[in-house]
N, CA, C and O atoms as CSV, one atom per row, in Angstrom:
chain,resi,resn,atom,element,x,y,z
A,1,UNK,N,N,-0.664,34.809,10.790
A,1,UNK,CA,C,-0.542,34.497,12.215
A,1,UNK,C,C,0.404,33.323,12.226
A,1,UNK,O,O,0.438,32.432,11.377
A,2,UNK,N,N,1.151,33.431,13.274
A,2,UNK,CA,C,2.230,32.200,13.322
A,2,UNK,C,C,1.781,30.875,13.922
A,2,UNK,O,O,1.176,30.788,14.990
A,3,UNK,N,N,2.096,29.947,13.218
A,3,UNK,CA,C,1.643,28.744,13.900
A,3,UNK,C,C,2.231,28.389,15.144
A,3,UNK,O,O,3.302,28.892,15.484
A,4,UNK,N,N,1.615,27.550,15.867
A,4,UNK,CA,C,2.066,27.068,17.200
A,4,UNK,C,C,3.261,25.937,16.814
A,4,UNK,O,O,3.267,25.244,15.796
A,5,UNK,N,N,4.141,25.931,17.754
A,5,UNK,CA,C,5.250,24.949,17.544
A,5,UNK,C,C,4.819,23.517,17.568
A,5,UNK,O,O,5.507,22.645,17.036
A,6,UNK,N,N,3.656,23.252,18.195
A,6,UNK,CA,C,3.148,21.835,18.107
A,6,UNK,C,C,2.538,21.429,16.679
A,6,UNK,O,O,2.528,20.284,16.227
A,7,UNK,N,N,2.030,22.580,16.050
A,7,UNK,CA,C,1.473,22.278,14.823
A,7,UNK,C,C,2.682,21.922,13.707
A,7,UNK,O,O,2.530,21.249,12.687
A,8,UNK,N,N,3.826,22.506,14.138
A,8,UNK,CA,C,4.994,22.243,13.034
A,8,UNK,C,C,5.422,20.631,13.345
A,8,UNK,O,O,5.811,19.889,12.443
A,9,UNK,N,N,5.299,20.226,14.676
A,9,UNK,CA,C,5.679,18.934,14.885
A,9,UNK,C,C,4.630,18.167,14.320
A,9,UNK,O,O,5.093,17.128,13.850
A,10,UNK,N,N,3.445,18.259,14.181
A,10,UNK,CA,C,2.539,17.363,13.727
A,10,UNK,C,C,2.425,17.472,12.100
A,10,UNK,O,O,2.032,16.518,11.428
A,11,UNK,N,N,2.765,18.585,11.593
A,11,UNK,CA,C,2.914,18.588,10.134
A,11,UNK,C,C,4.100,17.570,9.751
A,11,UNK,O,O,3.976,16.658,8.933
A,12,UNK,N,N,5.182,17.846,10.417
A,12,UNK,CA,C,6.343,16.975,10.110
A,12,UNK,C,C,6.068,15.646,10.223
A,12,UNK,O,O,6.496,14.850,9.388
A,13,UNK,N,N,5.306,15.259,11.294
A,13,UNK,CA,C,4.857,13.825,11.622
A,13,UNK,C,C,3.956,13.295,10.338
A,13,UNK,O,O,4.058,12.181,9.824
A,14,UNK,N,N,3.103,14.290,9.963
A,14,UNK,CA,C,2.159,13.737,8.772
A,14,UNK,C,C,3.023,13.518,7.519
A,14,UNK,O,O,2.506,12.865,6.613
A,15,UNK,N,N,4.354,14.010,7.343
A,15,UNK,CA,C,5.029,13.789,6.227
A,15,UNK,C,C,5.676,12.442,6.434
A,15,UNK,O,O,6.002,11.842,5.409
A,16,UNK,N,N,5.913,11.870,7.608
A,16,UNK,CA,C,6.391,10.503,7.765
A,16,UNK,C,C,5.179,9.644,7.489
A,16,UNK,O,O,5.462,8.605,6.893
A,17,UNK,N,N,3.920,9.812,7.767
A,17,UNK,CA,C,2.922,8.972,7.748
A,17,UNK,C,C,2.569,9.010,6.115
A,17,UNK,O,O,2.236,7.941,5.602
A,18,UNK,N,N,2.623,10.022,5.413
A,18,UNK,CA,C,2.603,9.877,4.051
A,18,UNK,C,C,3.717,8.980,3.338
A,18,UNK,O,O,3.511,8.271,2.353
A,19,UNK,N,N,4.763,9.111,3.914
A,19,UNK,CA,C,5.897,8.309,3.330
A,19,UNK,C,C,5.486,6.732,3.561
A,19,UNK,O,O,5.697,5.826,2.755
A,20,UNK,N,N,4.949,6.628,4.650
A,20,UNK,CA,C,4.711,5.161,4.993
A,20,UNK,C,C,3.684,4.605,4.145
A,20,UNK,O,O,3.717,3.428,3.787
A,21,UNK,N,N,2.602,5.561,3.748
A,21,UNK,CA,C,1.711,5.135,3.034
A,21,UNK,C,C,2.071,4.710,1.669
A,21,UNK,O,O,1.335,3.895,1.113
A,22,UNK,N,N,3.221,5.208,0.998
A,22,UNK,CA,C,3.673,4.930,-0.252
A,22,UNK,C,C,4.453,3.749,-0.080
A,22,UNK,O,O,4.425,2.991,-1.050
A,23,UNK,N,N,5.212,3.355,0.993
A,23,UNK,CA,C,6.185,2.344,0.881
A,23,UNK,C,C,5.809,0.993,1.751
A,23,UNK,O,O,6.527,-0.007,1.768
A,24,UNK,N,N,4.687,1.114,2.402
A,24,UNK,CA,C,4.187,0.057,3.330
A,24,UNK,C,C,4.107,-1.325,2.700
A,24,UNK,O,O,4.328,-2.349,3.345
A,25,UNK,N,N,3.762,-1.308,1.331
A,25,UNK,CA,C,3.565,-2.450,0.610
A,25,UNK,C,C,4.645,-3.237,0.010
A,25,UNK,O,O,4.525,-4.380,-0.433
A,26,UNK,N,N,5.861,-2.427,0.036
A,26,UNK,CA,C,7.245,-2.959,-0.634
A,26,UNK,C,C,7.920,-3.734,0.533
A,26,UNK,O,O,8.241,-3.237,1.612
A,27,UNK,N,N,8.075,-4.950,0.176
A,27,UNK,CA,C,8.800,-5.846,1.280
A,27,UNK,C,C,10.283,-5.384,1.542
A,27,UNK,O,O,10.844,-5.494,2.632
A,28,UNK,N,N,10.865,-4.836,0.368
A,28,UNK,CA,C,12.218,-4.316,0.400
A,28,UNK,C,C,12.321,-3.154,1.292
A,28,UNK,O,O,13.480,-2.848,1.574
A,29,UNK,N,N,11.395,-2.435,1.803
A,29,UNK,CA,C,11.385,-1.269,2.379
A,29,UNK,C,C,10.607,-1.312,3.919
A,29,UNK,O,O,10.177,-0.320,4.508
A,30,UNK,N,N,10.558,-2.478,4.318
A,30,UNK,CA,C,9.871,-2.605,5.673
A,30,UNK,C,C,10.843,-1.898,6.713
A,30,UNK,O,O,10.324,-1.202,7.585
A,31,UNK,N,N,12.083,-2.023,6.676
A,31,UNK,CA,C,12.960,-1.323,7.637
A,31,UNK,C,C,12.672,0.268,7.584
A,31,UNK,O,O,12.635,0.950,8.608
A,32,UNK,N,N,12.496,0.727,6.437
A,32,UNK,CA,C,12.062,2.286,6.401
A,32,UNK,C,C,10.624,2.609,6.871
A,32,UNK,O,O,10.352,3.734,7.289
A,33,UNK,N,N,9.706,1.622,6.803
A,33,UNK,CA,C,8.496,1.961,7.421
A,33,UNK,C,C,8.666,2.024,8.910
A,33,UNK,O,O,8.124,2.880,9.609
A,34,UNK,N,N,9.485,1.026,9.377
A,34,UNK,CA,C,9.708,1.176,11.009
A,34,UNK,C,C,10.365,2.484,11.246
A,34,UNK,O,O,9.954,3.197,12.161
A,35,UNK,N,N,11.510,2.917,10.373
A,35,UNK,CA,C,12.140,4.188,10.833
A,35,UNK,C,C,11.026,5.230,10.680
A,35,UNK,O,O,10.921,5.962,11.664
A,36,UNK,N,N,10.237,5.452,9.756
A,36,UNK,CA,C,9.295,6.508,9.620
A,36,UNK,C,C,8.212,6.623,10.662
A,36,UNK,O,O,7.723,7.663,11.104
A,37,UNK,N,N,7.879,5.194,11.026
A,37,UNK,CA,C,6.840,5.044,12.060
A,37,UNK,C,C,7.442,5.578,13.389
A,37,UNK,O,O,6.705,6.218,14.139
A,38,UNK,N,N,8.764,5.348,13.730
A,38,UNK,CA,C,9.453,5.917,14.843
A,38,UNK,C,C,9.314,7.350,14.742
A,38,UNK,O,O,8.798,8.008,15.646
A,39,UNK,N,N,9.747,7.849,13.694
A,39,UNK,CA,C,9.776,9.250,13.673
A,39,UNK,C,C,8.600,10.067,13.896
A,39,UNK,O,O,8.547,11.144,14.489
A,40,UNK,N,N,7.552,9.340,13.281
A,40,UNK,CA,C,6.134,9.904,13.348
A,40,UNK,C,C,5.675,9.881,14.905
A,40,UNK,O,O,5.195,10.905,15.393
A,41,UNK,N,N,5.811,8.835,15.593
A,41,UNK,CA,C,5.459,8.839,17.157
A,41,UNK,C,C,6.300,9.827,17.841
A,41,UNK,O,O,5.854,10.698,18.588
A,42,UNK,N,N,7.769,9.620,17.499
A,42,UNK,CA,C,8.455,10.675,18.323
A,42,UNK,C,C,7.965,12.056,17.994
A,42,UNK,O,O,7.909,12.774,18.992
A,43,UNK,N,N,7.599,12.621,16.881
A,43,UNK,CA,C,7.179,13.782,16.414
A,43,UNK,C,C,5.877,14.224,17.210
A,43,UNK,O,O,5.686,15.331,17.715
A,44,UNK,N,N,5.009,13.112,17.217
A,44,UNK,CA,C,3.711,13.279,17.877
A,44,UNK,C,C,3.839,13.563,19.376
A,44,UNK,O,O,3.109,14.372,19.949
A,45,UNK,N,N,4.841,12.831,20.007
A,45,UNK,CA,C,5.195,13.045,21.435
A,45,UNK,C,C,5.637,14.327,21.591
A,45,UNK,O,O,5.194,14.929,22.569
A,46,UNK,N,N,6.439,14.921,20.836
A,46,UNK,CA,C,7.118,16.147,20.938
A,46,UNK,C,C,6.197,17.147,20.722
A,46,UNK,O,O,6.375,18.221,21.296
A,47,UNK,N,N,5.094,16.970,19.886
A,47,UNK,CA,C,3.951,17.877,19.773
A,47,UNK,C,C,3.100,17.898,21.044
A,47,UNK,O,O,2.434,18.908,21.275
A,48,UNK,N,N,3.076,17.046,21.735
A,48,UNK,CA,C,2.258,17.078,23.082
A,48,UNK,C,C,3.111,17.953,24.001
A,48,UNK,O,O,2.551,18.813,24.681
A,49,UNK,N,N,4.488,17.774,24.061
A,49,UNK,CA,C,5.393,18.499,24.914
A,49,UNK,C,C,4.951,20.092,24.527
A,49,UNK,O,O,4.432,20.872,25.326
A,50,UNK,N,N,5.250,20.363,23.234
A,50,UNK,CA,C,4.991,21.713,22.703
A,50,UNK,C,C,3.618,22.352,23.172
A,50,UNK,O,O,3.491,23.488,23.628
A,51,UNK,N,N,2.594,21.397,22.972
A,51,UNK,CA,C,1.357,21.898,23.165
A,51,UNK,C,C,1.097,22.280,24.771
A,51,UNK,O,O,0.301,23.167,25.081
A,52,UNK,N,N,1.767,21.604,25.646
A,52,UNK,CA,C,1.709,21.644,27.170
A,52,UNK,C,C,2.778,22.848,27.414
A,52,UNK,O,O,2.849,23.300,28.556
A,53,UNK,N,N,3.579,23.367,26.438
A,53,UNK,CA,C,4.442,24.379,26.823
A,53,UNK,C,C,5.590,23.739,27.748
A,53,UNK,O,O,6.137,24.477,28.567
A,54,UNK,N,N,5.902,22.642,27.666
A,54,UNK,CA,C,6.762,21.713,28.210
A,54,UNK,C,C,8.138,21.913,27.261
A,54,UNK,O,O,8.053,22.087,26.046
A,55,UNK,N,N,9.370,21.866,27.959
A,55,UNK,CA,C,10.748,21.766,27.283
A,55,UNK,C,C,10.556,20.403,26.527
A,55,UNK,O,O,10.069,19.408,27.062
A,56,UNK,N,N,10.969,20.460,25.292
A,56,UNK,CA,C,10.966,19.261,24.529
A,56,UNK,C,C,12.441,18.672,24.693
A,56,UNK,O,O,13.430,19.326,24.361
A,57,UNK,N,N,12.507,17.515,25.178
A,57,UNK,CA,C,13.713,16.750,25.308
A,57,UNK,C,C,14.392,16.542,23.958
A,57,UNK,O,O,13.721,16.249,22.969
A,58,UNK,N,N,15.649,16.681,23.910
A,58,UNK,CA,C,16.467,16.634,22.653
A,58,UNK,C,C,16.909,14.879,22.664
A,58,UNK,O,O,18.062,14.458,22.575
A,59,UNK,N,N,15.834,14.155,22.778
A,59,UNK,CA,C,16.094,12.602,22.596
A,59,UNK,C,C,15.326,11.895,21.710
A,59,UNK,O,O,14.260,12.385,21.336
A,60,UNK,N,N,15.687,10.822,21.311
A,60,UNK,CA,C,14.646,10.124,20.250
A,60,UNK,C,C,14.224,8.793,20.950
A,60,UNK,O,O,13.676,7.940,20.251
A,61,UNK,N,N,14.407,8.580,22.104
A,61,UNK,CA,C,13.952,7.189,22.787
A,61,UNK,C,C,12.447,7.381,23.031
A,61,UNK,O,O,12.030,8.223,23.827
A,62,UNK,N,N,11.610,6.536,22.289
A,62,UNK,CA,C,10.138,6.649,22.459
A,62,UNK,C,C,9.783,6.466,23.741
A,62,UNK,O,O,9.088,7.339,24.260
A,63,UNK,N,N,10.183,5.296,24.521
A,63,UNK,CA,C,9.802,5.130,25.674
A,63,UNK,C,C,10.027,6.240,26.741
A,63,UNK,O,O,9.187,6.483,27.607
A,64,UNK,N,N,11.085,6.828,26.639
A,64,UNK,CA,C,11.343,7.811,27.760
A,64,UNK,C,C,10.600,9.096,27.502
A,64,UNK,O,O,10.147,9.804,28.401
A,65,UNK,N,N,10.494,9.381,26.062
A,65,UNK,CA,C,9.478,10.423,25.680
A,65,UNK,C,C,7.944,10.198,26.317
A,65,UNK,O,O,7.277,11.051,26.903
A,66,UNK,N,N,7.645,9.073,26.090
A,66,UNK,CA,C,6.257,8.564,26.480
A,66,UNK,C,C,6.115,8.756,27.938
A,66,UNK,O,O,5.145,9.402,28.335
A,67,UNK,N,N,6.963,8.275,28.783
A,67,UNK,CA,C,6.986,8.213,30.196
A,67,UNK,C,C,6.907,9.640,30.819
A,67,UNK,O,O,6.314,9.800,31.886
A,68,UNK,N,N,7.428,10.556,30.242
A,68,UNK,CA,C,7.552,11.991,30.763
A,68,UNK,C,C,6.586,12.713,30.138
A,68,UNK,O,O,6.696,13.935,30.242
A,69,UNK,N,N,5.542,12.227,29.432
A,69,UNK,CA,C,4.496,13.109,28.757
A,69,UNK,C,C,3.503,13.524,29.916
A,69,UNK,O,O,3.236,12.766,30.849
A,70,UNK,N,N,2.984,14.790,29.775
A,70,UNK,CA,C,2.274,15.410,30.720
A,70,UNK,C,C,0.765,14.728,30.927
A,70,UNK,O,O,0.047,14.871,31.917
A,71,UNK,N,N,0.482,13.969,29.760
A,71,UNK,CA,C,-0.779,13.250,29.580
A,71,UNK,C,C,-0.304,11.752,29.179
A,71,UNK,O,O,0.787,11.496,28.671
A,72,UNK,N,N,-1.316,10.802,29.496
A,72,UNK,CA,C,-1.069,9.380,29.137
A,72,UNK,C,C,-1.993,9.101,27.901
A,72,UNK,O,O,-3.202,9.325,27.845
A,73,UNK,N,N,-1.153,8.543,26.870
A,73,UNK,CA,C,-1.829,8.066,25.609
A,73,UNK,C,C,-1.819,6.516,25.635
A,73,UNK,O,O,-0.873,5.863,26.075
A,74,UNK,N,N,-2.978,5.974,25.114
A,74,UNK,CA,C,-3.085,4.547,25.318
A,74,UNK,C,C,-2.225,3.939,23.944
A,74,UNK,O,O,-2.704,3.978,22.811
A,75,UNK,N,N,-1.126,3.479,24.203
A,75,UNK,CA,C,-0.248,2.957,23.283
A,75,UNK,C,C,0.382,1.812,23.849
A,75,UNK,O,O,0.593,1.674,25.054
A,76,UNK,N,N,0.724,0.868,22.822
A,76,UNK,CA,C,1.492,-0.304,23.134
A,76,UNK,C,C,2.921,-0.302,23.451
A,76,UNK,O,O,3.739,-0.287,22.531
A,77,UNK,N,N,3.263,-0.314,24.586
A,77,UNK,CA,C,4.771,-0.140,25.039
A,77,UNK,C,C,5.597,-1.117,24.340
A,77,UNK,O,O,6.801,-0.861,24.320
A,78,UNK,N,N,5.217,-2.149,23.783
A,78,UNK,CA,C,5.967,-3.066,23.198
A,78,UNK,C,C,6.308,-2.502,21.922
A,78,UNK,O,O,7.519,-2.468,21.702
A,79,UNK,N,N,5.505,-2.020,20.962
A,79,UNK,CA,C,5.824,-1.462,19.793
A,79,UNK,C,C,6.667,-0.144,19.910
A,79,UNK,O,O,7.307,0.237,18.930
A,80,UNK,N,N,6.686,0.601,21.154
A,80,UNK,CA,C,7.653,1.607,21.158
A,80,UNK,C,C,9.083,1.219,21.401
A,80,UNK,O,O,10.049,1.889,21.034
A,81,UNK,N,N,9.138,0.058,22.064
A,81,UNK,CA,C,10.588,-0.674,22.214
A,81,UNK,C,C,10.825,-1.135,20.947
A,81,UNK,O,O,11.921,-0.744,20.545
A,82,UNK,N,N,10.172,-1.879,20.083
A,82,UNK,CA,C,10.451,-2.325,18.866
A,82,UNK,C,C,10.923,-1.195,17.976
A,82,UNK,O,O,11.952,-1.314,17.310
A,83,UNK,N,N,10.180,-0.094,17.957
A,83,UNK,CA,C,10.655,1.054,16.995
A,83,UNK,C,C,11.848,1.789,17.266
A,83,UNK,O,O,12.499,2.446,16.454
A,84,UNK,N,N,12.102,1.599,18.625
A,84,UNK,CA,C,13.322,2.321,18.904
A,84,UNK,C,C,14.401,1.568,18.606
A,84,UNK,O,O,15.449,2.147,18.319
A,85,UNK,N,N,14.342,0.208,18.619
A,85,UNK,CA,C,15.400,-0.747,18.052
A,85,UNK,C,C,15.560,-0.553,16.652
A,85,UNK,O,O,16.685,-0.400,16.174
A,86,UNK,N,N,14.492,-0.545,15.926
A,86,UNK,CA,C,14.491,-0.447,14.503
A,86,UNK,C,C,15.006,0.927,14.038
A,86,UNK,O,O,15.765,0.999,13.072
A,87,UNK,N,N,14.606,2.007,14.707
A,87,UNK,CA,C,15.112,3.312,14.352
A,87,UNK,C,C,16.619,3.367,14.071
A,87,UNK,O,O,17.115,3.820,13.039
A,88,UNK,N,N,17.252,2.880,15.057
A,88,UNK,CA,C,18.762,2.907,15.153
A,88,UNK,C,C,19.221,2.024,14.154
A,88,UNK,O,O,20.206,2.401,13.521
A,89,UNK,N,N,18.724,0.931,13.874
A,89,UNK,CA,C,19.183,-0.140,12.858
A,89,UNK,C,C,18.907,0.200,11.558
A,89,UNK,O,O,19.679,-0.199,10.685
A,90,UNK,N,N,17.867,0.922,11.238
A,90,UNK,CA,C,17.389,1.103,10.026
A,90,UNK,C,C,18.090,2.254,9.384
A,90,UNK,O,O,17.878,2.494,8.195
A,91,UNK,N,N,18.864,2.942,10.050
A,91,UNK,CA,C,19.613,4.183,9.725
A,91,UNK,C,C,20.960,3.691,9.068
A,91,UNK,O,O,21.631,4.420,8.337
A,92,UNK,N,N,21.253,2.568,9.345
A,92,UNK,CA,C,22.552,2.176,8.796
A,92,UNK,C,C,22.681,0.930,7.802
A,92,UNK,O,O,22.205,-0.113,8.251
A,93,UNK,N,N,23.173,0.876,6.692
A,93,UNK,CA,C,23.160,-0.291,5.894
A,93,UNK,C,C,23.513,-1.569,6.137
A,93,UNK,O,O,23.143,-2.504,5.427
A,94,UNK,N,N,24.364,-1.705,7.310
A,94,UNK,CA,C,24.794,-3.032,7.661
A,94,UNK,C,C,23.764,-3.867,8.251
A,94,UNK,O,O,23.702,-5.067,7.987
A,95,UNK,N,N,22.862,-3.223,9.128
A,95,UNK,CA,C,21.902,-4.198,9.709
A,95,UNK,C,C,20.330,-4.130,9.234
A,95,UNK,O,O,19.498,-4.958,9.605
A,96,UNK,N,N,20.053,-3.072,8.397
A,96,UNK,CA,C,18.796,-3.002,7.808
A,96,UNK,C,C,17.708,-3.205,8.785
A,96,UNK,O,O,16.765,-3.950,8.516
A,97,UNK,N,N,17.783,-2.683,9.716
A,97,UNK,CA,C,16.584,-2.809,10.807
A,97,UNK,C,C,16.307,-3.905,11.255
A,97,UNK,O,O,15.130,-4.258,11.171
A,98,UNK,N,N,17.157,-4.684,11.791
A,98,UNK,CA,C,16.848,-6.290,12.178
A,98,UNK,C,C,16.199,-6.294,13.547
A,98,UNK,O,O,16.654,-5.653,14.494
A,99,UNK,N,N,15.113,-7.048,13.604
A,99,UNK,CA,C,14.525,-7.582,14.767
A,99,UNK,C,C,15.290,-8.857,15.128
A,99,UNK,O,O,16.175,-9.318,14.407
A,100,UNK,N,N,14.879,-9.428,16.343
A,100,UNK,CA,C,15.626,-10.717,16.774
A,100,UNK,C,C,15.576,-11.686,15.604
A,100,UNK,O,O,16.521,-12.431,15.348
A,101,UNK,N,N,14.325,-11.652,14.824
A,101,UNK,CA,C,14.250,-12.800,13.912
A,101,UNK,C,C,14.479,-12.220,12.583
A,101,UNK,O,O,14.033,-12.951,11.699
A,102,UNK,N,N,15.025,-11.153,12.159
A,102,UNK,CA,C,15.572,-10.618,11.089
A,102,UNK,C,C,14.873,-9.414,10.595
A,102,UNK,O,O,14.201,-8.808,11.431
A,103,UNK,N,N,14.905,-9.005,9.514
A,103,UNK,CA,C,14.335,-7.746,8.816
A,103,UNK,C,C,12.867,-7.860,9.118
A,103,UNK,O,O,12.334,-8.968,9.069
A,104,UNK,N,N,12.131,-6.703,9.448
A,104,UNK,CA,C,10.790,-6.552,9.663
A,104,UNK,C,C,9.919,-7.268,8.465
A,104,UNK,O,O,10.224,-7.082,7.287
A,105,UNK,N,N,8.985,-7.970,8.791
A,105,UNK,CA,C,8.215,-8.397,7.711
A,105,UNK,C,C,7.113,-7.319,7.173
A,105,UNK,O,O,6.935,-6.261,7.777
A,106,UNK,N,N,6.408,-7.650,6.031
A,106,UNK,CA,C,5.237,-6.817,5.590
A,106,UNK,C,C,4.385,-6.875,6.737
A,106,UNK,O,O,3.929,-5.752,6.950
A,107,UNK,N,N,3.984,-7.721,7.561
A,107,UNK,CA,C,3.055,-7.755,8.545
A,107,UNK,C,C,3.484,-6.821,9.689
A,107,UNK,O,O,2.650,-6.140,10.284
A,108,UNK,N,N,4.737,-6.797,9.978
A,108,UNK,CA,C,5.181,-5.860,10.877
A,108,UNK,C,C,5.116,-4.539,10.410
A,108,UNK,O,O,4.695,-3.619,11.111
A,109,UNK,N,N,5.528,-4.397,9.214
A,109,UNK,CA,C,5.249,-2.768,8.681
A,109,UNK,C,C,3.964,-2.536,8.747
A,109,UNK,O,O,3.759,-1.406,9.189
A,110,UNK,N,N,3.006,-3.116,8.499
A,110,UNK,CA,C,1.698,-2.872,8.478
A,110,UNK,C,C,1.348,-2.599,9.963
A,110,UNK,O,O,0.691,-1.600,10.255
A,111,UNK,N,N,1.717,-3.353,10.778
A,111,UNK,CA,C,1.428,-3.037,12.357
A,111,UNK,C,C,2.086,-1.716,12.789
A,111,UNK,O,O,1.480,-0.975,13.563
A,112,UNK,N,N,3.208,-1.418,12.355
A,112,UNK,CA,C,3.828,-0.098,12.582
A,112,UNK,C,C,3.118,1.040,12.026
A,112,UNK,O,O,3.144,2.157,12.543
A,113,UNK,N,N,2.528,0.765,11.041
A,113,UNK,CA,C,1.597,1.920,10.250
A,113,UNK,C,C,0.356,2.277,11.068
A,113,UNK,O,O,-0.212,3.359,10.922
A,114,UNK,N,N,-0.061,1.324,11.949
A,114,UNK,CA,C,-1.366,1.903,12.722
A,114,UNK,C,C,-0.941,2.291,14.102
A,114,UNK,O,O,-1.748,2.752,14.909
A,115,UNK,N,N,0.385,2.096,14.389
A,115,UNK,CA,C,0.588,2.807,15.851
A,115,UNK,C,C,0.499,4.302,15.909
A,115,UNK,O,O,0.644,4.887,16.982
């Protein structure tokens, strides 16, 4: 029996979570925790679109994806904004996912892990 598309999105998100579990304690990888957290949230939002048989937007901006969901999920908008910023920055070696005060701390990384 073929899986539903939303299940594929959730399986993919689970891989990001598993990656976070392995790296969340390494202070040199906090920017990658943020990257995988952003990816996980994005994939979960897209799973909701798929579950509701709604066209899945080909965008990465979490706030936009969240705002257009058919259902509302209790989530901290501030984290969505931060993860969006870090997603872009963490992909390139020049910036290493900088927040206004620098690279994400271990505390930041652990906060991203629970979103």
